N, C-alpha and C positions, 0 to 999 in steps of 0.2 A: 504494499499499499504506500503510495508516494505521499510524502508531506508537502503541503503548500506553505510557503512562508512569505512570498512577495507577490505583487501584482502581476508582475511579469510571468511568473510561474502559473498564476490563476488563469491568465488570458490563455496561455498555451495548452494548459492541461484540462481546463474546463470549457472556456469559451470556445476554443479552437479545435475541441475534440470532435472527431468523425462519430465516435461511439457515444452511447449514453454514459453518463459519469454520475457515480454515487459519491457525494461528498460527505464525510463525517465531520461535523463541527464538534470539537472536544475542548476540553480543559484540563489543566493539571490537577491532579489529585482527585479526580472524579471517578468514584467506584463504578457507576454504570457504564461509564466510558471505558474504563480497563476491562470491564466484563464483556462488552461488545467487540472489543478489538480482535481477539482471536477469531470470533465468529465472522467477522467481516473479512479476516485474512483468508479463512477457508472458502467463503463464497467468492473472493476475488479469484482464487484459483478455479473455482467451478464455473464462473462466468468468463474466464479469460478468453479474450477475442470478441466478447459480445458487449462487455461493459468494463469501463474503467473505474477504479476505486481510488479516491484520494482523501487525504486528511487535512483538515484546517484547524490548527491550534490557536485559541484566543491569544496566547502569549506571543505568538509569531505574527498573527494577522488579524488584529482586533477589528480593523475597518471592514473585514469580510463578513463578520457577525453583525455589525450595523447594517451593512449594505443589504444583507438578505433577511434582516429582522429575526435574526437567531436570539432567542430570550432564555433558552434552556439547553443544557448539554446532557447527553449526547442528542444531537439533531442530525438526521439524515435527510439529504436533499437529492432528488434526482434531476440532472440537467440534460436537456436534450437540444441540440442545436445551439447551445450556449446560454439556454434559458432554464430557469427553474420550473418544473412541472409538477412536483410532489415533494411533500416533506412530512416526516414523522419524528416525534420526540420521545426519548427514552429508549432504554435497552428492552430486548425481547429475545425469545429463544430463536435458535438458528432457522427452524422451519417457519416460523412467523416472518422473520426478516427476509428469507428466500422468497416466499409467496408475495410479500409486498413488493419486492424488486420485479418478479416475473410479471406481476400485473401492470407494472408500469413501463415495461419495455415495448 
């Protein structure tokens, strides 16, 4: 899972992506965020070539949180064609996250 730290990275990895992108907005010391991380890494392998997964940490890119209206972590957002099309807040079991992603592709 690639970490986004600067606006230039965001533009290339999210806005400019030909594939749908799942962005995990996270923060330091967030237990649900830590619980979700290995699930997303497994799903990134399962969806390889169909979906890109990236990470945006509030410590490194707080402006991305404001820009996209993120008020709680973890927040997952689906981007297609550089635009946000879906959002969910909170951790969930792997099957729930997988289904949520599949329904938005």
